[in-house]
Z-matrix of the N, CA and C atoms (Angstrom, degrees):
N
C 1 1.456
C 2 1.526 1 108.15
N 3 1.289 2 116.01 1 132.95
C 4 1.458 3 120.93 2 176.86
C 5 1.526 4 108.80 3 -106.11
N 6 1.298 5 116.43 4 -167.71
C 7 1.461 6 120.75 5 177.76
C 8 1.523 7 109.01 6 -68.85
N 9 1.309 8 115.78 7 130.99
C 10 1.460 9 121.36 8 175.29
C 11 1.523 10 107.66 9 -125.98
N 12 1.319 11 115.60 10 148.06
C 13 1.457 12 120.51 11 -177.26
C 14 1.516 13 109.31 12 -122.03
N 15 1.328 14 114.33 13 129.52
C 16 1.457 15 120.36 14 176.24
C 17 1.512 16 109.97 15 -128.73
N 18 1.310 17 116.11 16 147.70
C 19 1.464 18 121.97 17 176.12
C 20 1.521 19 107.95 18 -126.93
N 21 1.328 20 115.28 19 152.25
C 22 1.457 21 120.42 20 -179.79
C 23 1.523 22 109.24 21 -140.65
N 24 1.317 23 116.09 22 135.32
C 25 1.460 24 121.28 23 175.89
C 26 1.522 25 107.34 24 -103.54
N 27 1.315 26 116.19 25 116.75
C 28 1.464 27 122.04 26 -178.61
C 29 1.523 28 110.55 27 -88.55
N 30 1.333 29 116.72 28 166.78
C 31 1.476 30 118.98 29 174.43
C 32 1.530 31 109.76 30 -65.79
N 33 1.318 32 116.23 31 155.27
C 34 1.462 33 119.28 32 173.10
C 35 1.522 34 108.61 33 -59.99
N 36 1.340 35 116.19 34 142.08
C 37 1.457 36 120.15 35 173.79
C 38 1.530 37 108.35 36 -86.27
N 39 1.318 38 116.76 37 177.07
C 40 1.459 39 120.59 38 -175.70
C 41 1.523 40 111.81 39 -60.19
N 42 1.313 41 117.45 40 -40.89
C 43 1.469 42 120.95 41 179.96
C 44 1.529 43 110.29 42 -61.01
N 45 1.322 44 116.91 43 -44.80
C 46 1.462 45 120.77 44 -179.58
C 47 1.527 46 110.87 45 -66.00
N 48 1.324 47 117.08 46 -37.90
C 49 1.469 48 120.12 47 175.66
C 50 1.523 49 110.90 48 -64.44
N 51 1.342 50 116.86 49 -43.56
C 52 1.468 51 121.21 50 179.48
C 53 1.528 52 111.91 51 -62.15
N 54 1.319 53 116.85 52 -32.08
C 55 1.472 54 121.50 53 179.44
C 56 1.526 55 112.63 54 -86.42
N 57 1.340 56 116.58 55 2.16
C 58 1.467 57 121.86 56 -177.76
C 59 1.532 58 111.79 57 54.40
N 60 1.323 59 115.56 58 43.62
C 61 1.467 60 120.00 59 179.12
C 62 1.527 61 110.25 60 -62.49
N 63 1.310 62 114.58 61 150.18
C 64 1.471 63 120.18 62 178.15
C 65 1.514 64 109.18 63 -111.47
N 66 1.304 65 114.47 64 142.37
C 67 1.455 66 121.42 65 -179.44
C 68 1.526 67 110.30 66 -74.04
N 69 1.329 68 116.41 67 134.14
C 70 1.473 69 120.58 68 -179.84
C 71 1.527 70 110.86 69 -123.87
N 72 1.332 71 116.51 70 21.32
C 73 1.456 72 121.99 71 -177.63
C 74 1.516 73 109.24 72 -131.50
N 75 1.320 74 115.82 73 145.03
C 76 1.460 75 121.41 74 170.96
C 77 1.522 76 106.75 75 -140.50
N 78 1.319 77 116.32 76 156.96
C 79 1.461 78 120.93 77 180.00
C 80 1.513 79 109.78 78 -137.58
N 81 1.313 80 115.12 79 139.58
C 82 1.464 81 122.67 80 172.52
C 83 1.519 82 105.79 81 -137.01
N 84 1.327 83 117.34 82 115.69
C 85 1.459 84 120.23 83 -176.27
C 86 1.515 85 109.90 84 60.00
N 87 1.330 86 117.19 85 -129.93
C 88 1.461 87 119.56 86 178.78
C 89 1.533 88 112.34 87 -96.91
N 90 1.335 89 117.05 88 14.39
C 91 1.461 90 122.50 89 177.94
C 92 1.537 91 109.37 90 -98.56
N 93 1.319 92 114.92 91 130.79
C 94 1.463 93 122.08 92 177.71
C 95 1.514 94 108.24 93 -114.07
N 96 1.320 95 116.31 94 128.61
C 97 1.467 96 122.09 95 -177.70
C 98 1.522 97 109.09 96 -113.19
N 99 1.336 98 115.22 97 128.59
C 100 1.464 99 121.98 98 174.49
C 101 1.519 100 108.41 99 -104.24
N 102 1.325 101 115.52 100 133.86
C 103 1.465 102 121.08 101 -176.48
C 104 1.524 103 108.56 102 -118.50
N 105 1.311 104 116.09 103 119.45
C 106 1.462 105 122.80 104 178.24
C 107 1.522 106 108.01 105 -85.34
N 108 1.334 107 117.14 106 123.64
C 109 1.473 108 120.75 107 179.64
C 110 1.517 109 112.60 108 -55.50
N 111 1.322 110 116.17 109 -35.36
C 112 1.462 111 119.84 110 -177.35
C 113 1.531 112 112.15 111 -77.44
N 114 1.334 113 116.74 112 -20.70
C 115 1.462 114 121.62 113 -179.67
C 116 1.527 115 109.95 114 -138.78
N 117 1.340 116 116.88 115 64.02
C 118 1.468 117 119.08 116 -176.76
C 119 1.525 118 113.79 117 -64.44
N 120 1.314 119 116.55 118 -17.84
C 121 1.466 120 120.40 119 179.14
C 122 1.532 121 112.39 120 -82.23
N 123 1.324 122 116.90 121 -2.68
C 124 1.462 123 121.48 122 -179.25
C 125 1.538 124 110.50 123 -125.99
N 126 1.321 125 117.27 124 67.34
C 127 1.469 126 118.52 125 178.59
C 128 1.525 127 110.97 126 -68.97
N 129 1.312 128 115.83 127 155.58
C 130 1.462 129 121.51 128 178.02
C 131 1.518 130 107.59 129 -111.72
N 132 1.316 131 117.09 130 121.98
C 133 1.456 132 122.91 131 -177.96
C 134 1.524 133 110.62 132 -103.28
N 135 1.340 134 114.80 133 138.13
C 136 1.457 135 121.82 134 178.60
C 137 1.526 136 107.71 135 -133.00
N 138 1.304 137 116.34 136 139.90
C 139 1.458 138 120.91 137 178.54
C 140 1.525 139 109.03 138 -111.59
N 141 1.337 140 115.55 139 129.94
C 142 1.461 141 122.62 140 179.92
C 143 1.522 142 108.50 141 -123.59
N 144 1.303 143 116.20 142 170.56
C 145 1.461 144 119.43 143 174.68
C 146 1.525 145 110.42 144 -65.27
N 147 1.324 146 115.37 145 -36.90
C 148 1.462 147 121.41 146 179.06
C 149 1.522 148 109.47 147 -139.20
N 150 1.306 149 116.61 148 134.55
C 151 1.462 150 122.54 149 170.71
C 152 1.528 151 106.14 150 -127.37
N 153 1.335 152 116.15 151 111.97
C 154 1.463 153 121.39 152 -176.16
C 155 1.524 154 110.63 153 -105.56
N 156 1.312 155 115.92 154 121.29
C 157 1.458 156 122.33 155 178.98
C 158 1.527 157 109.12 156 -95.69
N 159 1.326 158 116.28 157 114.50
C 160 1.462 159 120.92 158 177.85
C 161 1.526 160 110.92 159 -130.37
N 162 1.326 161 116.80 160 14.33
C 163 1.465 162 120.60 161 -176.12
C 164 1.527 163 112.48 162 -72.71
N 165 1.312 164 116.68 163 -45.33
C 166 1.464 165 121.18 164 178.57
C 167 1.522 166 107.64 165 -149.29
N 168 1.307 167 119.12 166 -155.46
C 169 1.470 168 123.45 167 -175.92
C 170 1.523 169 111.06 168 69.10
N 171 1.335 170 116.22 169 32.59
C 172 1.457 171 121.21 170 176.83
C 173 1.523 172 109.67 171 -140.14
N 174 1.321 173 115.03 172 162.57
C 175 1.465 174 122.97 173 172.01
C 176 1.516 175 107.03 174 -131.69
N 177 1.335 176 117.64 175 134.38
C 178 1.467 177 118.82 176 177.20
C 179 1.532 178 109.97 177 -70.14
N 180 1.355 179 116.26 178 136.72
C 181 1.458 180 118.86 179 175.50
C 182 1.529 181 108.69 180 -83.01
N 183 1.331 182 117.68 181 -171.00
C 184 1.470 183 121.19 182 -176.03
C 185 1.520 184 113.06 183 -63.89
N 186 1.341 185 117.45 184 -19.47
C 187 1.462 186 121.59 185 178.25
C 188 1.525 187 112.81 186 -98.84
N 189 1.338 188 117.02 187 0.20
C 190 1.453 189 121.18 188 -179.54
C 191 1.513 190 113.70 189 90.69
N 192 1.345 191 117.83 190 -0.47
C 193 1.461 192 120.87 191 178.80
C 194 1.524 193 109.18 192 -73.50
N 195 1.315 194 117.04 193 132.94
C 196 1.461 195 121.58 194 -178.45
C 197 1.526 196 110.07 195 -77.64
N 198 1.303 197 116.90 196 115.00
C 199 1.463 198 123.44 197 176.63
C 200 1.520 199 108.13 198 -102.64
N 201 1.319 200 116.66 199 129.63
C 202 1.452 201 120.71 200 179.60
C 203 1.518 202 111.44 201 -64.97
N 204 1.335 203 115.91 202 139.82
C 205 1.466 204 120.04 203 176.54
C 206 1.527 205 110.49 204 -100.60
N 207 1.325 206 116.15 205 -4.39
C 208 1.463 207 120.74 206 173.46
C 209 1.531 208 108.42 207 -153.00
N 210 1.303 209 116.44 208 179.61
C 211 1.469 210 120.79 209 -176.23
C 212 1.526 211 113.55 210 -74.70
N 213 1.315 212 118.07 211 -8.84
C 214 1.466 213 120.38 212 -177.98
C 215 1.535 214 111.65 213 -73.34
N 216 1.336 215 116.85 214 -34.48
C 217 1.464 216 120.72 215 -173.88
C 218 1.528 217 112.16 216 -72.06
N 219 1.331 218 116.66 217 133.56
C 220 1.461 219 122.94 218 178.04
C 221 1.523 220 109.43 219 -113.26
N 222 1.347 221 116.25 220 109.72
C 223 1.467 222 119.00 221 176.04
C 224 1.532 223 109.38 222 -87.75
N 225 1.346 224 116.54 223 -178.95
C 226 1.461 225 120.67 224 -177.10
C 227 1.532 226 111.12 225 -59.17
N 228 1.334 227 117.17 226 -39.70
C 229 1.460 228 120.84 227 -179.33
C 230 1.528 229 110.78 228 -62.14
N 231 1.328 230 116.25 229 -41.84
C 232 1.467 231 119.99 230 -179.76
C 233 1.531 232 110.96 231 -65.27
N 234 1.319 233 116.47 232 -45.17
C 235 1.466 234 119.88 233 179.49
C 236 1.533 235 109.52 234 -61.56
N 237 1.342 236 116.47 235 -43.00
C 238 1.462 237 119.75 236 178.93
C 239 1.525 238 111.20 237 -62.51
N 240 1.314 239 117.07 238 -43.16
C 241 1.463 240 119.28 239 -177.55
C 242 1.529 241 111.55 240 -67.00
N 243 1.327 242 117.77 241 -29.86
C 244 1.454 243 121.08 242 -179.99
C 245 1.531 244 113.18 243 -83.04
N 246 1.328 245 116.89 244 -36.21
C 247 1.466 246 120.61 245 -174.11
C 248 1.524 247 111.75 246 -114.02
N 249 1.323 248 116.68 247 -51.78
C 250 1.459 249 121.10 248 -174.56
C 251 1.509 250 114.52 249 -61.74
N 252 1.320 251 116.67 250 -42.75
C 253 1.466 252 119.64 251 -179.22
C 254 1.526 253 111.49 252 -58.63
N 255 1.323 254 116.60 253 -44.38
C 256 1.468 255 120.42 254 -178.67
C 257 1.522 256 111.23 255 -65.77
N 258 1.327 257 116.36 256 -39.70
C 259 1.468 258 119.89 257 178.68
C 260 1.520 259 109.93 258 -64.71
N 261 1.343 260 117.71 259 -46.83
C 262 1.466 261 120.18 260 179.33
C 263 1.524 262 111.92 261 -64.19
N 264 1.321 263 117.06 262 -41.03
C 265 1.471 264 120.54 263 178.76
C 266 1.521 265 110.28 264 -57.68
N 267 1.320 266 116.49 265 -48.00
C 268 1.462 267 120.59 266 -179.91
C 269 1.525 268 112.04 267 -66.92
N 270 1.330 269 117.37 268 -37.61
C 271 1.466 270 120.54 269 177.91
C 272 1.525 271 110.47 270 -63.43
N 273 1.342 272 117.52 271 -44.18
C 274 1.474 273 120.74 272 179.48
C 275 1.524 274 110.96 273 -66.75
N 276 1.312 275 117.93 274 -21.99
C 277 1.467 276 120.96 275 177.90
C 278 1.537 277 111.66 276 -86.60
N 279 1.322 278 115.83 277 1.16
C 280 1.459 279 120.32 278 175.15
C 281 1.507 280 116.13 279 97.85
N 282 1.319 281 118.07 280 4.95
C 283 1.458 282 120.77 281 179.04
C 284 1.528 283 110.50 282 -84.56
N 285 1.304 284 115.82 283 148.92
C 286 1.460 285 120.63 284 174.45
C 287 1.523 286 107.59 285 -75.39
N 288 1.317 287 116.40 286 130.34
C 289 1.465 288 120.84 287 -177.40
C 290 1.515 289 110.07 288 -133.04
N 291 1.303 290 115.81 289 152.27
C 292 1.457 291 121.52 290 179.31
C 293 1.523 292 108.66 291 -149.79
N 294 1.304 293 115.23 292 137.40
C 295 1.455 294 120.94 293 173.05
C 296 1.522 295 105.74 294 -115.04
N 297 1.308 296 116.13 295 119.75
C 298 1.462 297 122.02 296 -171.93
C 299 1.522 298 108.84 297 -120.08
N 300 1.327 299 116.87 298 123.50
C 301 1.465 300 121.40 299 176.95
C 302 1.524 301 108.16 300 -106.90
N 303 1.323 302 115.96 301 128.60
C 304 1.459 303 121.44 302 -175.15
C 305 1.522 304 109.19 303 -130.91
N 306 1.305 305 115.87 304 140.85
C 307 1.460 306 121.19 305 175.48
C 308 1.506 307 110.86 306 160.40
N 309 1.330 308 115.18 307 166.76
C 310 1.452 309 119.02 308 -179.33
C 311 1.519 310 110.34 309 -71.87
N 312 1.314 311 117.14 310 165.09
C 313 1.453 312 122.71 311 178.47
C 314 1.524 313 109.89 312 -55.80
N 315 1.325 314 115.98 313 129.04
C 316 1.459 315 121.29 314 178.68
C 317 1.514 316 114.80 315 85.95
N 318 1.347 317 117.18 316 3.73
C 319 1.464 318 120.19 317 -176.25
C 320 1.525 319 113.13 318 -76.09
N 321 1.335 320 117.56 319 -21.94
C 322 1.455 321 120.15 320 178.52
C 323 1.512 322 115.12 321 118.41
N 324 1.344 323 117.74 322 19.12
C 325 1.463 324 120.18 323 179.80
C 326 1.524 325 111.03 324 -62.16
N 327 1.313 326 117.02 325 -50.17
C 328 1.470 327 120.48 326 -179.81
C 329 1.518 328 110.92 327 -63.85
N 330 1.324 329 117.46 328 -39.96
C 331 1.462 330 120.29 329 177.92
C 332 1.524 331 110.66 330 -60.40
N 333 1.322 332 116.13 331 -42.85
C 334 1.468 333 119.36 332 -179.34
C 335 1.520 334 112.05 333 -67.35
N 336 1.317 335 117.10 334 -34.69
C 337 1.465 336 120.56 335 -177.07
C 338 1.531 337 112.15 336 -79.66
N 339 1.321 338 117.45 337 -44.87
C 340 1.467 339 119.38 338 -174.26
C 341 1.523 340 114.29 339 -134.16
N 342 1.325 341 118.73 340 -6.89
C 343 1.465 342 120.53 341 -177.86
C 344 1.518 343 110.64 342 77.72
N 345 1.338 344 116.10 343 -171.99
C 346 1.456 345 120.30 344 172.66
C 347 1.515 346 109.06 345 -153.85
N 348 1.342 347 114.65 346 162.74
C 349 1.467 348 119.61 347 -177.24
C 350 1.520 349 110.95 348 60.47
N 351 1.316 350 115.64 349 -140.85
C 352 1.468 351 121.25 350 179.89
C 353 1.519 352 112.11 351 -66.08
N 354 1.311 353 117.97 352 -13.16
C 355 1.468 354 122.46 353 -178.37
C 356 1.527 355 112.55 354 -98.24
N 357 1.319 356 115.49 355 11.52
C 358 1.458 357 120.22 356 178.90
C 359 1.524 358 109.53 357 -77.78
N 360 1.318 359 116.25 358 138.43
C 361 1.459 360 121.27 359 177.64
C 362 1.523 361 107.84 360 -67.46
N 363 1.321 362 116.25 361 129.71
C 364 1.460 363 120.67 362 -178.25
C 365 1.524 364 110.79 363 -85.91
N 366 1.321 365 115.17 364 158.15
C 367 1.453 366 120.97 365 175.89
C 368 1.530 367 109.75 366 -61.43
N 369 1.331 368 116.88 367 -35.90
C 370 1.461 369 121.14 368 177.90
C 371 1.530 370 110.74 369 -61.59
N 372 1.328 371 117.05 370 -38.75
C 373 1.467 372 121.88 371 177.34
C 374 1.522 373 110.56 372 -61.00
N 375 1.324 374 116.28 373 -47.06
C 376 1.464 375 121.32 374 -178.44
C 377 1.529 376 110.49 375 -65.60
N 378 1.322 377 117.04 376 -48.98
C 379 1.464 378 120.91 377 -179.23
C 380 1.528 379 110.29 378 -63.24
N 381 1.328 380 117.21 379 -42.56
C 382 1.457 381 121.06 380 179.85
C 383 1.518 382 112.16 381 -59.61
N 384 1.313 383 117.09 382 -44.66
C 385 1.464 384 120.22 383 179.12
C 386 1.526 385 111.88 384 -67.74
N 387 1.317 386 117.72 385 -39.89
C 388 1.468 387 120.07 386 178.04
C 389 1.526 388 110.67 387 -65.29
N 390 1.327 389 117.48 388 -38.83
C 391 1.466 390 120.84 389 179.33
C 392 1.524 391 110.87 390 -62.17
N 393 1.314 392 117.61 391 -41.47
C 394 1.459 393 120.19 392 177.72
C 395 1.523 394 111.21 393 -63.13
N 396 1.330 395 116.63 394 -39.79
C 397 1.461 396 119.73 395 178.62
C 398 1.526 397 110.87 396 -64.73
N 399 1.325 398 116.78 397 -42.25
C 400 1.459 399 120.39 398 -179.25
C 401 1.520 400 111.42 399 -62.10
N 402 1.327 401 117.18 400 -31.99
C 403 1.464 402 121.03 401 177.92
C 404 1.524 403 111.69 402 -76.33
N 405 1.326 404 117.28 403 -11.09
C 406 1.458 405 120.91 404 -179.69
C 407 1.509 406 113.33 405 76.99
N 408 1.305 407 116.61 406 14.64
C 409 1.465 408 121.23 407 -177.85
C 410 1.518 409 107.50 408 -134.91
N 411 1.313 410 115.78 409 84.96
C 412 1.459 411 118.46 410 -172.70
C 413 1.518 412 113.31 411 -80.42
N 414 1.304 413 114.48 412 117.51
C 415 1.457 414 123.72 413 170.14
C 416 1.519 415 104.38 414 -133.94
N 417 1.314 416 118.36 415 107.23
C 418 1.470 417 120.67 416 -171.50
C 419 1.516 418 113.37 417 -51.59
N 420 1.321 419 113.63 418 137.18
C 421 1.453 420 121.94 419 174.21
C 422 1.521 421 107.42 420 -82.81
N 423 1.298 422 118.12 421 129.18
C 424 1.457 423 122.15 422 -178.83
C 425 1.510 424 110.35 423 -87.55
N 426 1.326 425 116.81 424 151.91
C 427 1.452 426 121.76 425 175.80
C 428 1.515 427 111.80 426 -75.39
N 429 1.310 428 116.97 427 -19.99
C 430 1.457 429 120.79 428 -173.05
C 431 1.506 430 111.69 429 -72.87
């Protein structure tokens, strides 16, 4: 495994909602598009190993957990299955591994790593997945 780069767009937080912020990002597959309000006809496209859309395309269930309403939405389980599983697999095989979250304050690093509120990764989720890896028979443990 070499260096891989993933990006994730989180839902607006309360402050951003209160300020009526507008979304300037879109994602299709592993392509991320940035849209400049002043030049909407000139979007900038970037391709990454992973582009995770978590901004919308979900409905909260009775417990507040965001359930995707289409295939575009990436919940914590999806992000883990795409990135975390590979990192753990390589770590258990003896390779040095690192997961690095980078961005300015409030950009969504913590949300991408563990979520928040009802969408926060539970300790049971982490322990369950590690236990499956230790047994050598990986079948992801679900948060549900």
